[in-house]
Residue, then its C-alpha position, 0 to 999 in steps of 0.5 A: m499500499l503506498f499512502v499519498h496524506g491530505g493537507g490541501w495540495a499544500f500543506g502534509d506529510k508522509t508522516d500523518v499516519g495515523a494508525k494505518p503501519g500497523f493495522f496494514l502489517d498487521n494483516d500481510i500488507a506492507f505498507v508505505s507513506m510518501n511526500y510531494r511537491l507542496r510549495w504554492d510554485y508546482q501545479v496539481a501536475d507536479r503532484a500526481a508526477d511525483v505518485a506516479a513516479a514513486l509508485a515507479w520506485l516501489r515495483r522497483q523494489t519488490e523484489a528487495h522487500n519481498i512484495d507482490a509488484h502486481r498488487v501495489a494498491l494507492m491510497g489516499h486521505g484528503s487532497g491524496a484521495h484526488l490525487v492517486s483517483l486522478v493517477a487512476t483516470d488519466s493515464s499520462h502522469l503512469k505513462a510518463a513514469g514508465l507504467e500503465l492503468r494494470d499497473v496499479g492494482g487498486v485504489v483507495a481514496v478516503a474522504g475525499d471532494a473534489f473528483d469533479i472540481g467544476r461543478q464544486m466550482r459552480e454550483l456546490g463549494s462555499f466562497l473560502q473552498r471554491r476560493h482556496l481550489e482556485l489559488i490551487f487547479g486555477s479559475e479556469e473551467k478547461r484545467w478544472a477538467a482535465q484536473s478533475p478525477m470524474t473527466h477520465v473517467a470512461p469503459g475498457k482504459g483498464m482501470p483499477a478497483l477503486a474504494l472510495l470512504h466517504v464520510d457525512e459531510e454534504l460536499a464529501a458525500l454528494q463528490t464521492r457518490g457522483f465519482a464511484k457512479r460515473l465509475t459504475d456506468a464506467n464497470v468499473d469495478t467501485v466499492l462505496l463505504p461511508a464512514r458514518g459519524e466521521t468526518r474527514d480527520s478523525l476517518g483520517s486520524k481512526l482507519g485502522q483503530g480496531n474493528t471500526p466498520a471503515s476498516i472492515g469494508l475496508l480489508t474485505f475489499l482489499r484481500a477480494r481484489l487484491 
């Protein structure tokens, strides 16, 4: 499992993992957490390129660390959920790293709310949320579309299975359900896992602690798909 932290595309660190390392290791799943470029002078495409490059690096290390190269999955929280979903739907980022969509064993998106950036900018987000997204993604609808995972979903692309964990917050729920519908309509193997009573922060910190429904659902998805 290659983990991509959250932080609004501008903050956060690879140490923001909560209970996840112990949870995955206890279930015989190797866990790697990565950093990516956060400074304001880098673009979203640079961050997606970092995810693809880290995946390519990890696949080269599989023999040394007894990891199955064909079963390496991506997991992201918050803005990290957007990045892993973008890499898993827009093949250009993987191709630049010498990989293909089929090289991603699976994707877990936790508490993401930026799967359709254009819709959020036009009708869903608050003024502050829209202003933040404009700083990250720009003000052109063409750029919003290019950087939205939703845009790149299509049948027959060979996209990996996706597990989408969402919280009760309206924006996250609407974005995740919309993304899930687009994926299922394209015949992409998709599992929607609601985390009742959790916020983005609490789900990120508690995922992997004990036998919570979200942890059990995630582990069931991984064992069935990988």
